[in-house]
Backbone of each chain as nested JSON, in Angstrom:
{
  "chains": [
    {"id": "A", "residues": [
      {"number": 1, "name": "MET", "atoms": {"N": [0.743, -1.141, 0.12], "CA": [-0.066, 0.114, 0.028], "C": [0.933, 1.213, 0.044]}},
      {"number": 2, "name": "GLU", "atoms": {"N": [1.98, 1.235, 0.674], "CA": [2.809, 2.341, 0.856], "C": [3.445, 2.749, -0.422]}},
      {"number": 3, "name": "ASN", "atoms": {"N": [3.438, 1.643, -1.3], "CA": [4.051, 2.062, -2.684], "C": [3.035, 3.054, -3.604]}},
      {"number": 4, "name": "SER", "atoms": {"N": [1.901, 2.854, -3.37], "CA": [0.783, 3.491, -4.185], "C": [0.135, 4.826, -3.422]}},
      {"number": 5, "name": "PHE", "atoms": {"N": [0.115, 4.741, -2.173], "CA": [-0.652, 5.819, -1.319], "C": [0.247, 6.541, -0.31]}},
      {"number": 6, "name": "ILE", "atoms": {"N": [-0.301, 7.567, 0.017], "CA": [0.148, 8.396, 1.245], "C": [-1.017, 8.407, 2.215]}},
      {"number": 7, "name": "PRO", "atoms": {"N": [-0.951, 7.865, 3.27], "CA": [-2.127, 7.689, 4.215], "C": [-2.187, 9.058, 4.973]}},
      {"number": 8, "name": "LEU", "atoms": {"N": [-3.411, 9.538, 4.977], "CA": [-3.736, 10.775, 5.65], "C": [-4.879, 10.639, 6.55]}},
      {"number": 9, "name": "GLN", "atoms": {"N": [-4.806, 11.167, 7.803], "CA": [-5.757, 10.878, 8.626], "C": [-6.294, 12.247, 9.185]}},
      {"number": 10, "name": "ILE", "atoms": {"N": [-7.717, 12.315, 9.072], "CA": [-8.27, 13.578, 9.372], "C": [-9.228, 13.362, 10.475]}},
      {"number": 11, "name": "ASP", "atoms": {"N": [-9.071, 14.154, 11.751], "CA": [-9.951, 14.12, 12.79], "C": [-11.445, 14.901, 12.395]}},
      {"number": 12, "name": "PHE", "atoms": {"N": [-12.388, 14.077, 12.473], "CA": [-13.714, 14.636, 12.036], "C": [-14.212, 15.782, 12.872]}},
      {"number": 13, "name": "ASN", "atoms": {"N": [-13.767, 15.773, 14.032], "CA": [-14.274, 16.969, 14.919], "C": [-13.42, 18.208, 14.885]}},
      {"number": 14, "name": "LYS", "atoms": {"N": [-12.073, 17.947, 14.18], "CA": [-11.277, 19.023, 14.414], "C": [-10.984, 19.827, 12.885]}},
      {"number": 15, "name": "ASN", "atoms": {"N": [-11.338, 19.243, 11.944], "CA": [-11.142, 19.695, 10.594], "C": [-12.366, 20.033, 9.833]}},
      {"number": 16, "name": "LYS", "atoms": {"N": [-13.267, 20.907, 10.296], "CA": [-14.629, 20.986, 9.711], "C": [-14.427, 21.568, 8.168]}},
      {"number": 17, "name": "ALA", "atoms": {"N": [-13.285, 22.226, 7.656], "CA": [-13.203, 22.551, 6.423], "C": [-13.121, 21.381, 5.403]}},
      {"number": 18, "name": "LEU", "atoms": {"N": [-12.311, 20.336, 5.755], "CA": [-12.214, 19.137, 5.032], "C": [-13.589, 18.273, 5.12]}},
      {"number": 19, "name": "VAL", "atoms": {"N": [-13.933, 18.288, 6.229], "CA": [-15.368, 17.607, 6.404], "C": [-16.484, 18.161, 5.437]}},
      {"number": 20, "name": "LYS", "atoms": {"N": [-16.587, 19.467, 5.357], "CA": [-17.534, 20.049, 4.518], "C": [-17.111, 19.924, 3.126]}},
      {"number": 21, "name": "ARG", "atoms": {"N": [-15.788, 20.187, 2.72], "CA": [-15.424, 20.111, 1.356], "C": [-15.73, 18.609, 0.59]}},
      {"number": 22, "name": "TYR", "atoms": {"N": [-15.537, 17.627, 1.552], "CA": [-15.774, 16.24, 1.12], "C": [-17.139, 15.657, 1.464]}},
      {"number": 23, "name": "SER", "atoms": {"N": [-17.881, 16.578, 2.195], "CA": [-19.291, 16.074, 2.403], "C": [-19.186, 14.823, 3.292]}},
      {"number": 24, "name": "ILE", "atoms": {"N": [-18.436, 14.868, 4.478], "CA": [-18.308, 13.669, 5.225], "C": [-19.524, 13.702, 6.295]}},
      {"number": 25, "name": "LYS", "atoms": {"N": [-20.219, 12.738, 6.586], "CA": [-21.31, 12.809, 7.434], "C": [-21.176, 11.643, 8.376]}},
      {"number": 26, "name": "TRP", "atoms": {"N": [-20.433, 10.661, 8.252], "CA": [-20.137, 9.604, 9.342], "C": [-18.713, 9.061, 9.133]}},
      {"number": 27, "name": "THR", "atoms": {"N": [-18.295, 8.474, 10.241], "CA": [-16.989, 8.061, 10.229], "C": [-17.021, 6.559, 10.617]}},
      {"number": 28, "name": "PRO", "atoms": {"N": [-16.04, 5.782, 10.261], "CA": [-14.722, 6.063, 9.436], "C": [-15.297, 6.379, 8.01]}},
      {"number": 29, "name": "THR", "atoms": {"N": [-14.836, 7.286, 7.236], "CA": [-14.923, 7.244, 5.734], "C": [-13.61, 7.472, 5.2]}},
      {"number": 30, "name": "VAL", "atoms": {"N": [-13.254, 6.439, 4.311], "CA": [-12.153, 6.425, 3.595], "C": [-12.391, 7.041, 2.102]}},
      {"number": 31, "name": "VAL", "atoms": {"N": [-11.411, 8.0, 1.842], "CA": [-11.547, 8.664, 0.465], "C": [-10.257, 8.413, -0.25]}},
      {"number": 32, "name": "ILE", "atoms": {"N": [-10.29, 8.173, -1.604], "CA": [-9.16, 8.027, -2.385], "C": [-9.093, 9.231, -3.202]}},
      {"number": 33, "name": "LEU", "atoms": {"N": [-8.043, 9.896, -3.138], "CA": [-7.637, 11.072, -3.763], "C": [-6.499, 11.022, -4.754]}},
      {"number": 34, "name": "ASP", "atoms": {"N": [-6.463, 11.917, -5.917], "CA": [-5.412, 11.894, -6.611], "C": [-4.46, 13.008, -6.063]}},
      {"number": 35, "name": "GLN", "atoms": {"N": [-3.528, 13.406, -6.759], "CA": [-2.456, 14.361, -6.262], "C": [-3.03, 15.834, -6.191]}},
      {"number": 36, "name": "ASP", "atoms": {"N": [-4.166, 15.964, -6.942], "CA": [-4.842, 17.407, -6.792], "C": [-5.867, 17.522, -5.808]}},
      {"number": 37, "name": "GLY", "atoms": {"N": [-6.12, 16.401, -5.045], "CA": [-7.296, 16.268, -4.145], "C": [-8.518, 15.928, -4.545]}},
      {"number": 38, "name": "GLU", "atoms": {"N": [-8.524, 15.51, -5.821], "CA": [-9.678, 15.098, -6.445], "C": [-10.17, 13.614, -6.076]}},
      {"number": 39, "name": "GLU", "atoms": {"N": [-11.415, 13.536, -5.615], "CA": [-12.082, 12.104, -5.235], "C": [-12.166, 11.289, -6.283]}},
      {"number": 40, "name": "HIS", "atoms": {"N": [-11.932, 9.957, -6.225], "CA": [-12.144, 8.986, -7.071], "C": [-12.863, 7.823, -6.633]}},
      {"number": 41, "name": "HIS", "atoms": {"N": [-12.858, 7.585, -5.218], "CA": [-13.668, 6.48, -4.712], "C": [-13.765, 6.658, -3.124]}},
      {"number": 42, "name": "ARG", "atoms": {"N": [-14.729, 6.195, -2.656], "CA": [-14.907, 6.491, -1.086], "C": [-15.606, 5.31, -0.459]}},
      {"number": 43, "name": "PHE", "atoms": {"N": [-15.419, 4.879, 0.617], "CA": [-16.361, 3.992, 1.453], "C": [-16.481, 4.179, 2.792]}},
      {"number": 44, "name": "VAL", "atoms": {"N": [-17.586, 3.75, 3.361], "CA": [-17.978, 4.115, 4.705], "C": [-18.178, 2.931, 5.576]}},
      {"number": 45, "name": "GLY", "atoms": {"N": [-17.671, 3.071, 6.864], "CA": [-17.767, 2.029, 7.893], "C": [-16.706, 1.103, 7.88]}},
      {"number": 46, "name": "TYR", "atoms": {"N": [-16.674, 0.316, 9.04], "CA": [-15.692, -0.633, 9.206], "C": [-15.889, -1.999, 8.398]}},
      {"number": 47, "name": "LEU", "atoms": {"N": [-14.708, -2.429, 7.69], "CA": [-14.888, -3.535, 6.852], "C": [-13.935, -4.656, 7.242]}},
      {"number": 48, "name": "PRO", "atoms": {"N": [-14.084, -5.921, 7.08], "CA": [-13.259, -6.964, 7.295], "C": [-12.009, -6.726, 6.481]}},
      {"number": 49, "name": "PRO", "atoms": {"N": [-10.782, -7.257, 6.97], "CA": [-9.505, -6.881, 6.323], "C": [-9.608, -7.144, 4.645]}},
      {"number": 50, "name": "GLU", "atoms": {"N": [-10.164, -8.266, 4.216], "CA": [-10.25, -8.598, 2.771], "C": [-10.943, -7.431, 2.138]}},
      {"number": 51, "name": "ASP", "atoms": {"N": [-11.966, -7.263, 2.58], "CA": [-12.93, -6.206, 2.137], "C": [-12.244, -4.764, 1.913]}},
      {"number": 52, "name": "PHE", "atoms": {"N": [-11.595, -4.439, 3.005], "CA": [-10.979, -3.216, 3.03], "C": [-9.747, -3.13, 2.062]}},
      {"number": 53, "name": "ILE", "atoms": {"N": [-9.071, -4.196, 1.955], "CA": [-7.835, -4.12, 1.055], "C": [-8.447, -4.005, -0.492]}},
      {"number": 54, "name": "ALA", "atoms": {"N": [-9.512, -4.897, -0.677], "CA": [-10.2, -4.787, -1.946], "C": [-10.606, -3.473, -2.324]}},
      {"number": 55, "name": "GLN", "atoms": {"N": [-11.273, -2.722, -1.357], "CA": [-11.663, -1.387, -1.548], "C": [-10.545, -0.385, -1.88]}},
      {"number": 56, "name": "ILE", "atoms": {"N": [-9.585, -0.603, -1.248], "CA": [-8.299, 0.263, -1.518], "C": [-7.729, 0.143, -2.827]}},
      {"number": 57, "name": "ILE", "atoms": {"N": [-7.726, -1.273, -3.223], "CA": [-7.207, -1.48, -4.592], "C": [-8.372, -1.072, -5.741]}},
      {"number": 58, "name": "LEU", "atoms": {"N": [-9.469, -1.162, -5.417], "CA": [-10.537, -0.618, -6.321], "C": [-10.372, 0.854, -6.366]}},
      {"number": 59, "name": "GLY", "atoms": {"N": [-10.244, 1.58, -5.311], "CA": [-10.056, 3.107, -5.372], "C": [-8.882, 3.32, -6.314]}},
      {"number": 60, "name": "LYS", "atoms": {"N": [-7.719, 2.62, -6.111], "CA": [-6.626, 3.012, -6.876], "C": [-6.958, 2.743, -8.447]}},
      {"number": 61, "name": "GLY", "atoms": {"N": [-7.676, 1.596, -8.599], "CA": [-8.124, 1.308, -10.113], "C": [-8.981, 2.456, -10.633]}},
      {"number": 62, "name": "LYS", "atoms": {"N": [-9.953, 2.833, -9.853], "CA": [-10.833, 3.858, -10.331], "C": [-10.055, 5.264, -10.511]}},
      {"number": 63, "name": "ALA", "atoms": {"N": [-9.258, 5.549, -9.61], "CA": [-8.358, 6.728, -9.936], "C": [-7.548, 6.67, -11.223]}},
      {"number": 64, "name": "GLU", "atoms": {"N": [-6.994, 5.625, -11.419], "CA": [-6.215, 5.266, -12.663], "C": [-6.985, 5.189, -13.794]}},
      {"number": 65, "name": "PHE", "atoms": {"N": [-8.26, 4.711, -13.708], "CA": [-9.122, 4.75, -14.814], "C": [-9.654, 5.976, -15.113]}},
      {"number": 66, "name": "ASP", "atoms": {"N": [-9.947, 6.861, -14.01], "CA": [-10.422, 8.436, -14.286], "C": [-9.363, 9.188, -14.92]}},
      {"number": 67, "name": "LEU", "atoms": {"N": [-8.038, 8.736, -14.703], "CA": [-6.824, 9.525, -15.237], "C": [-6.55, 8.95, -16.548]}},
      {"number": 68, "name": "ASP", "atoms": {"N": [-7.001, 8.174, -17.198], "CA": [-7.023, 7.563, -18.429], "C": [-5.81, 6.569, -18.33]}},
      {"number": 69, "name": "HIS", "atoms": {"N": [-5.433, 6.15, -17.189], "CA": [-4.214, 5.104, -17.339], "C": [-4.948, 3.774, -17.148]}},
      {"number": 70, "name": "PHE", "atoms": {"N": [-5.396, 3.379, -18.411], "CA": [-6.228, 2.025, -18.446], "C": [-5.557, 0.81, -18.058]}},
      {"number": 71, "name": "GLU", "atoms": {"N": [-4.163, 0.729, -18.611], "CA": [-3.427, -0.419, -18.308], "C": [-3.246, -0.603, -16.8]}},
      {"number": 72, "name": "GLN", "atoms": {"N": [-3.002, 0.286, -16.077], "CA": [-2.697, 0.361, -14.656], "C": [-4.119, -0.084, -13.936]}},
      {"number": 73, "name": "ALA", "atoms": {"N": [-5.093, 0.51, -14.368], "CA": [-6.528, 0.331, -13.848], "C": [-6.817, -1.079, -14.092]}},
      {"number": 74, "name": "MET", "atoms": {"N": [-6.585, -1.602, -15.191], "CA": [-6.918, -2.991, -15.473], "C": [-6.103, -4.061, -14.548]}},
      {"number": 75, "name": "GLN", "atoms": {"N": [-4.944, -3.685, -14.064], "CA": [-4.082, -4.454, -13.332], "C": [-4.757, -4.564, -11.917]}},
      {"number": 76, "name": "CYS", "atoms": {"N": [-5.107, -3.343, -11.507], "CA": [-5.812, -3.274, -10.108], "C": [-7.233, -4.162, -10.194]}},
      {"number": 77, "name": "PHE", "atoms": {"N": [-7.958, -3.975, -11.077], "CA": [-9.253, -4.616, -11.202], "C": [-8.985, -6.202, -11.215]}},
      {"number": 78, "name": "GLN", "atoms": {"N": [-8.07, -6.531, -12.02], "CA": [-7.618, -8.131, -12.089], "C": [-7.109, -8.524, -10.786]}},
      {"number": 79, "name": "GLU", "atoms": {"N": [-6.365, -7.725, -10.025], "CA": [-5.849, -8.066, -8.756], "C": [-6.894, -8.36, -7.827]}},
      {"number": 80, "name": "ILE", "atoms": {"N": [-7.997, -7.687, -7.79], "CA": [-9.125, -7.747, -6.911], "C": [-9.87, -9.087, -7.239]}},
      {"number": 81, "name": "LEU", "atoms": {"N": [-10.107, -9.337, -8.611], "CA": [-10.723, -10.551, -9.006], "C": [-9.965, -12.021, -8.698]}},
      {"number": 82, "name": "VAL", "atoms": {"N": [-8.768, -11.769, -8.611], "CA": [-7.793, -12.824, -8.364], "C": [-7.721, -13.159, -6.848]}},
      {"number": 83, "name": "ARG", "atoms": {"N": [-7.364, -12.001, -6.09], "CA": [-7.107, -12.079, -4.67], "C": [-8.385, -12.1, -3.799]}},
      {"number": 84, "name": "PHE", "atoms": {"N": [-9.453, -11.25, -4.196], "CA": [-10.456, -11.124, -3.454], "C": [-11.937, -11.226, -4.052]}},
      {"number": 85, "name": "PRO", "atoms": {"N": [-12.058, -12.38, -4.792], "CA": [-13.107, -12.545, -5.606], "C": [-14.551, -12.55, -4.946]}},
      {"number": 86, "name": "LYS", "atoms": {"N": [-14.445, -12.785, -3.494], "CA": [-15.727, -13.042, -2.901], "C": [-16.16, -11.573, -2.099]}},
      {"number": 87, "name": "THR", "atoms": {"N": [-15.507, -10.621, -2.365], "CA": [-15.63, -9.383, -1.609], "C": [-16.663, -8.64, -2.397]}},
      {"number": 88, "name": "GLU", "atoms": {"N": [-17.128, -7.657, -1.654], "CA": [-18.344, -6.68, -2.312], "C": [-17.809, -5.785, -3.495]}},
      {"number": 89, "name": "GLY", "atoms": {"N": [-16.446, -5.55, -3.446], "CA": [-15.703, -4.736, -4.471], "C": [-15.479, -5.669, -5.815]}},
      {"number": 90, "name": "ALA", "atoms": {"N": [-15.565, -6.864, -5.768], "CA": [-15.207, -7.697, -6.943], "C": [-16.03, -7.544, -8.064]}},
      {"number": 91, "name": "PRO", "atoms": {"N": [-17.488, -7.59, -7.905], "CA": [-18.216, -7.098, -9.06], "C": [-18.107, -5.859, -9.781]}},
      {"number": 92, "name": "GLU", "atoms": {"N": [-17.707, -4.965, -8.93], "CA": [-17.646, -3.533, -9.44], "C": [-16.105, -3.571, -10.159]}},
      {"number": 93, "name": "ALA", "atoms": {"N": [-15.075, -4.465, -9.751], "CA": [-14.019, -4.412, -10.325], "C": [-14.12, -4.994, -11.816]}},
      {"number": 94, "name": "GLN", "atoms": {"N": [-14.977, -6.304, -11.681], "CA": [-15.347, -6.939, -13.033], "C": [-16.157, -5.971, -14.072]}},
      {"number": 95, "name": "TYR", "atoms": {"N": [-16.951, -5.106, -13.511], "CA": [-17.648, -4.018, -14.392], "C": [-16.422, -3.17, -15.055]}},
      {"number": 96, "name": "TYR", "atoms": {"N": [-15.776, -2.442, -14.22], "CA": [-14.798, -1.506, -14.682], "C": [-13.667, -2.235, -15.453]}},
      {"number": 97, "name": "LEU", "atoms": {"N": [-13.472, -3.426, -15.263], "CA": [-12.446, -4.208, -16.035], "C": [-12.939, -4.193, -17.483]}},
      {"number": 98, "name": "GLY", "atoms": {"N": [-14.2, -4.609, -17.663], "CA": [-14.862, -4.605, -19.134], "C": [-14.82, -3.237, -19.767]}},
      {"number": 99, "name": "VAL", "atoms": {"N": [-15.126, -2.193, -18.981], "CA": [-15.016, -0.99, -19.464], "C": [-13.714, -0.484, -19.94]}},
      {"number": 100, "name": "ALA", "atoms": {"N": [-12.774, -0.862, -19.042], "CA": [-11.381, -0.48, -19.375], "C": [-10.784, -1.096, -20.557]}},
      {"number": 101, "name": "LYS", "atoms": {"N": [-11.144, -2.496, -20.661], "CA": [-10.76, -3.168, -21.954], "C": [-11.276, -2.532, -23.1]}},
      {"number": 102, "name": "TYR", "atoms": {"N": [-12.566, -2.067, -22.904], "CA": [-13.244, -1.365, -24.211], "C": [-12.565, -0.15, -24.548]}},
      {"number": 103, "name": "LYS", "atoms": {"N": [-12.17, 0.653, -23.535], "CA": [-11.359, 1.919, -23.654], "C": [-10.149, 1.749, -24.369]}},
      {"number": 104, "name": "VAL", "atoms": {"N": [-9.436, 0.659, -24.049], "CA": [-8.268, 0.336, -24.803], "C": [-8.331, -0.283, -26.165]}},
      {"number": 105, "name": "SER", "atoms": {"N": [-9.232, -1.059, -26.31], "CA": [-9.455, -1.682, -27.661], "C": [-10.318, -1.061, -28.69]}},
      {"number": 106, "name": "HIS", "atoms": {"N": [-11.28, -0.233, -27.926], "CA": [-12.51, 0.296, -28.822], "C": [-13.549, -0.817, -29.363]}},
      {"number": 107, "name": "ASP", "atoms": {"N": [-13.365, -1.984, -28.65], "CA": [-14.305, -3.041, -29.249], "C": [-15.297, -3.249, -28.338]}},
      {"number": 108, "name": "PRO", "atoms": {"N": [-16.632, -2.936, -28.603], "CA": [-17.6, -2.903, -27.859], "C": [-17.992, -4.43, -27.355]}},
      {"number": 109, "name": "LYS", "atoms": {"N": [-17.383, -5.417, -27.934], "CA": [-17.611, -6.83, -27.577], "C": [-16.953, -6.994, -26.162]}},
      {"number": 110, "name": "GLU", "atoms": {"N": [-15.99, -6.22, -25.751], "CA": [-15.3, -6.338, -24.361], "C": [-16.434, -6.19, -23.332]}},
      {"number": 111, "name": "LEU", "atoms": {"N": [-17.328, -5.242, -23.659], "CA": [-18.396, -4.912, -22.696], "C": [-19.296, -6.112, -22.451]}},
      {"number": 112, "name": "LYS", "atoms": {"N": [-19.578, -6.574, -23.673], "CA": [-20.434, -7.867, -23.466], "C": [-19.866, -9.053, -23.007]}},
      {"number": 113, "name": "LEU", "atoms": {"N": [-18.592, -9.173, -23.21], "CA": [-17.803, -10.276, -22.627], "C": [-17.712, -10.012, -20.974]}},
      {"number": 114, "name": "GLY", "atoms": {"N": [-17.522, -8.771, -20.576], "CA": [-17.676, -8.38, -19.078], "C": [-18.813, -8.683, -18.547]}},
      {"number": 115, "name": "LEU", "atoms": {"N": [-20.01, -8.397, -19.212], "CA": [-21.347, -8.789, -18.765], "C": [-21.453, -10.305, -18.639]}},
      {"number": 116, "name": "GLY", "atoms": {"N": [-21.019, -10.978, -19.52], "CA": [-20.964, -12.495, -19.391], "C": [-20.362, -13.03, -18.07]}},
      {"number": 117, "name": "VAL", "atoms": {"N": [-19.273, -12.56, -17.832], "CA": [-18.49, -12.902, -16.409], "C": [-19.345, -12.36, -15.45]}},
      {"number": 118, "name": "LEU", "atoms": {"N": [-19.921, -11.345, -15.326], "CA": [-20.718, -10.649, -14.333], "C": [-21.951, -11.544, -14.005]}},
      {"number": 119, "name": "GLN", "atoms": {"N": [-22.603, -12.028, -15.115], "CA": [-23.762, -12.935, -15.027], "C": [-23.306, -14.39, -14.458]}},
      {"number": 120, "name": "ARG", "atoms": {"N": [-22.166, -14.786, -14.935], "CA": [-21.852, -16.125, -14.394], "C": [-21.399, -16.005, -12.932]}},
      {"number": 121, "name": "ASP", "atoms": {"N": [-20.541, -14.999, -12.439], "CA": [-20.006, -15.055, -11.264], "C": [-20.625, -14.309, -10.244]}},
      {"number": 122, "name": "TYR", "atoms": {"N": [-21.392, -13.2, -10.638], "CA": [-22.111, -12.261, -9.735], "C": [-23.675, -11.97, -10.106]}},
      {"number": 123, "name": "PRO", "atoms": {"N": [-24.245, -12.923, -10.287], "CA": [-25.828, -12.798, -10.883], "C": [-26.572, -11.92, -10.138]}},
      {"number": 124, "name": "ASN", "atoms": {"N": [-26.232, -11.749, -8.98], "CA": [-27.132, -10.919, -8.089], "C": [-26.625, -9.283, -7.665]}},
      {"number": 125, "name": "SER", "atoms": {"N": [-25.601, -9.093, -8.521], "CA": [-24.884, -7.902, -8.158], "C": [-25.648, -6.701, -8.934]}},
      {"number": 126, "name": "GLU", "atoms": {"N": [-25.628, -5.407, -8.209], "CA": [-26.069, -4.353, -8.849], "C": [-25.25, -3.963, -10.179]}},
      {"number": 127, "name": "TRP", "atoms": {"N": [-23.979, -4.317, -10.155], "CA": [-23.174, -4.08, -11.364], "C": [-23.391, -4.942, -12.486]}},
      {"number": 128, "name": "THR", "atoms": {"N": [-24.062, -6.106, -12.157], "CA": [-24.603, -7.083, -13.389], "C": [-25.857, -6.495, -13.867]}},
      {"number": 129, "name": "LYS", "atoms": {"N": [-26.652, -5.729, -13.137], "CA": [-27.731, -4.931, -13.589], "C": [-27.292, -3.866, -14.535]}},
      {"number": 130, "name": "LYS", "atoms": {"N": [-26.397, -3.018, -14.015], "CA": [-25.91, -1.979, -14.669], "C": [-25.314, -2.225, -16.015]}},
      {"number": 131, "name": "ALA", "atoms": {"N": [-24.814, -3.368, -16.089], "CA": [-24.063, -4.056, -17.483], "C": [-25.121, -4.746, -18.291]}},
      {"number": 132, "name": "GLN", "atoms": {"N": [-26.303, -4.888, -17.818], "CA": [-27.279, -5.475, -18.528], "C": [-27.479, -5.189, -20.056]}},
      {"number": 133, "name": "VAL", "atoms": {"N": [-27.363, -3.745, -20.049], "CA": [-27.649, -3.105, -21.394], "C": [-26.698, -3.547, -22.483]}},
      {"number": 134, "name": "TYR", "atoms": {"N": [-25.608, -4.147, -22.127], "CA": [-24.588, -4.459, -22.938], "C": [-24.946, -5.788, -23.742]}},
      {"number": 135, "name": "SER", "atoms": {"N": [-25.921, -6.395, -23.303], "CA": [-26.462, -7.658, -23.9], "C": [-26.982, -7.353, -25.331]}},
      {"number": 136, "name": "LEU", "atoms": {"N": [-27.241, -6.038, -25.56], "CA": [-27.86, -5.458, -26.756], "C": [-26.7, -5.399, -27.689]}},
      {"number": 137, "name": "ILE", "atoms": {"N": [-25.329, -5.41, -27.468], "CA": [-24.404, -5.342, -28.449], "C": [-24.243, -6.472, -29.283]}},
      {"number": 138, "name": "PRO", "atoms": {"N": [-24.375, -6.309, -30.606], "CA": [-24.422, -7.546, -31.538], "C": [-22.993, -8.399, -31.509]}},
      {"number": 139, "name": "GLY", "atoms": {"N": [-23.142, -9.586, -31.83], "CA": [-21.969, -10.367, -31.824], "C": [-21.655, -11.328, -30.647]}}
    ]},
    {"id": "B", "residues": [
      {"number": 1, "name": "MET", "atoms": {"N": [6.239, -8.813, 12.848], "CA": [5.376, -7.645, 13.199], "C": [4.985, -6.636, 12.196]}},
      {"number": 2, "name": "ALA", "atoms": {"N": [3.795, -6.178, 12.414], "CA": [3.195, -5.293, 11.185], "C": [3.818, -3.928, 11.427]}},
      {"number": 3, "name": "LYS", "atoms": {"N": [4.074, -3.437, 10.062], "CA": [4.751, -2.107, 10.095], "C": [3.696, -0.923, 10.595]}},
      {"number": 4, "name": "GLN", "atoms": {"N": [4.13, -0.125, 11.407], "CA": [3.164, 1.089, 11.876], "C": [3.067, 2.042, 10.664]}},
      {"number": 5, "name": "ILE", "atoms": {"N": [1.924, 2.408, 10.469], "CA": [1.507, 3.438, 9.513], "C": [1.999, 4.763, 9.99]}},
      {"number": 6, "name": "GLN", "atoms": {"N": [2.541, 5.498, 9.188], "CA": [2.841, 6.911, 9.401], "C": [1.854, 7.826, 8.832]}},
      {"number": 7, "name": "TRP", "atoms": {"N": [0.829, 8.301, 9.542], "CA": [-0.163, 9.011, 9.076], "C": [0.206, 10.493, 8.72]}},
      {"number": 8, "name": "GLU", "atoms": {"N": [-0.223, 11.049, 7.714], "CA": [-0.068, 12.578, 7.54], "C": [-1.301, 13.079, 8.052]}},
      {"number": 9, "name": "THR", "atoms": {"N": [-1.349, 14.327, 8.372], "CA": [-2.455, 15.179, 9.147], "C": [-2.753, 16.35, 8.372]}},
      {"number": 10, "name": "SER", "atoms": {"N": [-2.039, 16.888, 7.238], "CA": [-2.504, 18.018, 6.534], "C": [-2.61, 17.54, 4.948]}},
      {"number": 11, "name": "LEU", "atoms": {"N": [-3.757, 17.874, 4.421], "CA": [-3.989, 17.701, 2.954], "C": [-3.057, 18.469, 2.12]}},
      {"number": 12, "name": "THR", "atoms": {"N": [-2.727, 19.738, 2.465], "CA": [-1.878, 20.514, 1.623], "C": [-0.562, 19.854, 1.547]}},
      {"number": 13, "name": "THR", "atoms": {"N": [0.108, 19.547, 2.624], "CA": [1.399, 18.634, 2.879], "C": [1.483, 17.437, 2.04]}},
      {"number": 14, "name": "THR", "atoms": {"N": [0.178, 16.712, 2.217], "CA": [0.245, 15.459, 1.657], "C": [0.123, 15.581, -0.046]}},
      {"number": 15, "name": "LYS", "atoms": {"N": [-0.633, 16.487, -0.324], "CA": [-0.732, 16.598, -1.787], "C": [0.605, 17.001, -2.384]}},
      {"number": 16, "name": "GLY", "atoms": {"N": [1.481, 17.718, -1.878], "CA": [2.842, 18.136, -2.179], "C": [3.667, 16.824, -2.312]}},
      {"number": 17, "name": "ARG", "atoms": {"N": [3.466, 15.94, -1.358], "CA": [4.213, 14.717, -1.207], "C": [3.712, 13.773, -2.23]}},
      {"number": 18, "name": "ALA", "atoms": {"N": [2.454, 13.761, -2.52], "CA": [1.86, 12.737, -3.572], "C": [2.476, 13.209, -4.931]}},
      {"number": 19, "name": "LYS", "atoms": {"N": [2.506, 14.478, -5.184], "CA": [2.995, 14.882, -6.497], "C": [4.473, 14.611, -6.702]}},
      {"number": 20, "name": "LYS", "atoms": {"N": [5.226, 14.762, -5.545], "CA": [6.586, 14.478, -5.736], "C": [7.046, 12.878, -5.808]}},
      {"number": 21, "name": "GLU", "atoms": {"N": [6.186, 12.167, -5.102], "CA": [6.306, 10.747, -5.179], "C": [5.496, 10.078, -5.934]}},
      {"number": 22, "name": "LYS", "atoms": {"N": [4.649, 10.771, -6.953], "CA": [3.683, 10.216, -7.881], "C": [2.857, 9.003, -7.253]}},
      {"number": 23, "name": "LYS", "atoms": {"N": [2.182, 9.428, -6.076], "CA": [1.309, 8.456, -5.425], "C": [-0.025, 8.969, -5.405]}},
      {"number": 24, "name": "LEU", "atoms": {"N": [-1.137, 8.204, -4.725], "CA": [-2.278, 8.552, -4.571], "C": [-2.431, 9.013, -3.06]}},
      {"number": 25, "name": "ILE", "atoms": {"N": [-3.589, 9.397, -2.665], "CA": [-3.822, 9.793, -1.08], "C": [-5.029, 9.049, -0.679]}},
      {"number": 26, "name": "LEU", "atoms": {"N": [-4.64, 8.193, 0.431], "CA": [-5.702, 7.67, 1.035], "C": [-6.154, 8.408, 2.331]}},
      {"number": 27, "name": "MET", "atoms": {"N": [-7.258, 9.052, 2.277], "CA": [-7.724, 9.903, 3.288], "C": [-8.754, 9.203, 4.275]}},
      {"number": 28, "name": "ASP", "atoms": {"N": [-8.447, 9.206, 5.561], "CA": [-9.44, 8.328, 6.476], "C": [-9.856, 9.451, 7.419]}},
      {"number": 29, "name": "PHE", "atoms": {"N": [-11.105, 9.771, 7.381], "CA": [-11.756, 10.536, 8.352], "C": [-12.193, 9.662, 9.664]}},
      {"number": 30, "name": "TYR", "atoms": {"N": [-11.715, 10.155, 10.74], "CA": [-11.937, 9.26, 11.926], "C": [-12.593, 10.318, 13.057]}},
      {"number": 31, "name": "ASN", "atoms": {"N": [-13.199, 9.617, 14.132], "CA": [-13.771, 10.366, 15.163], "C": [-13.554, 9.511, 16.366]}},
      {"number": 32, "name": "ASN", "atoms": {"N": [-12.915, 10.222, 17.348], "CA": [-12.714, 9.544, 18.588], "C": [-13.979, 9.839, 19.575]}},
      {"number": 33, "name": "LEU", "atoms": {"N": [-14.773, 8.987, 19.587], "CA": [-16.118, 8.946, 20.467], "C": [-15.724, 9.037, 21.829]}}
    ]}
  ]
}
């Protein structure tokens, strides 16, 4: 983690400016920021270690994705799917993996392939519902 | 033994470090009840 992140701890009661800026309403809230302080991912509440680590890697992947670093983003999403496939972050990682593959290849079939994996591995996930529209892609 | 995390406490300082070291920022809001 220390290779990718600088950890910053903010006291909810003592830093009202940051609490307001990031609209923090409950603790713990973990927010993944880029070097300019722009938010890319957040989660609220205490998580078991596997879920916590998966969310951190997901945050890194989403930051890389937002910054158009699609290869690095795909590495993060794949790491979640290999190391933490049973966590809540895994279907979201699978969703974004398909989108990142499409961004790199410009081939819409990647979206449909991603949907297939979601339907097989995470049939009840909200991310499978969100990807359902890709079933309309020909081929 | 697990390595102790060295937490930063200022976003401004942390942004400077993040730019220099090409890293992201993991910001944790906590509350001592």
